[in-house]
Structures are given as structure tokens and as C-alpha cells.
N, C-alpha and C positions, 0 to 999 in steps of 0.2 A: 591679710589673710590672702593666702592662695587659694586659689580655686580648680578644681579638676572637674571636667565635664564626662559625663556618662555617654556611652554610645548606647548600652542596654539599660536593662531596669534597675541594675546594681554593678559594684563592683567589689570584689574582696578586699580585704584590710591589708592582706600584704602586696596586692598589686597597687592599691592606692598609695602605699609607700612609696614604692619603686616608680610610680607614674609621676609623683610629685617631685621626686629628686631625693627625698630624704633618707633612702639606703641605695646602695649600688646593687644589689640582689637578693633575690628571692630567699637566699639563706641568710642575709643579713636582717631582712625584714622577720623571718621567722625567729631569730635570737632577741631581737629587741622587743618584739611582742611578747614571747614567752617569758622573756625578763620582767615583764610588768610596766614598761617604759612608755607604752602608748595608751592615749585614753581616748574613748569614742563618746562623743556627747557627755564630757565631764567624768566618765568613770574608767578605770582601768580594764581592760579587755585583752586577755591573752589567747584569743583564738584567732590564728591566722587566716582561717576561711570566713570570719565574720563576716557578712554581706552589709553593704554600706548600700544606703540609698539617699535619693535627692534631699538635702537639707542637712544631712549629717556632718558633724565637725569632728575631724582627728587631730589630737594633740601629740606631738613628739619632739622632744629635743627642741624647745622654743619655737617650734613653728607649728602655726593652724593651718588645717587644709578642711575647707568646704566642698562638698560633693554635691554639683549642680548638674542640671540636665542640660545635655550637649544636644 
């Protein structure tokens, strides 16, 4: 499981996918999220602006990303 570290209290879902290297751009993130291909804490979430906090788990294309406090 890959970990990404927060500088602030939260990170948005689209930004987290980019930071983890799962997508190349915000546009790519927008499409995979809108297409229902991304899960947050086990549930599909289609909101690119979804705020992720410490402990949240994102799943996409066989990758699992844990949000940690940095």
C-alpha cells in the first residue's frame, strides 16, 4: 500500500490520485472519478473534490493509497 502525506488537514481526491502517480493530470483524474473507477474507504465516490483526511484509503486500478499525516 502506498502512502501519501498531508501538508494540510485534507487533500482532494483528484489531487491525491495525481500525487500518488495514478493519473498524469487533473483531467485524467476527473474522468476516472466520474466513471466510478475510484473507491474511497471501500465505496465508489464520483466527487473529484471529495476531501480526504488522515486514515482514508483510496483504491484505483489495483493501487491502494493511504492518506497519512505528514
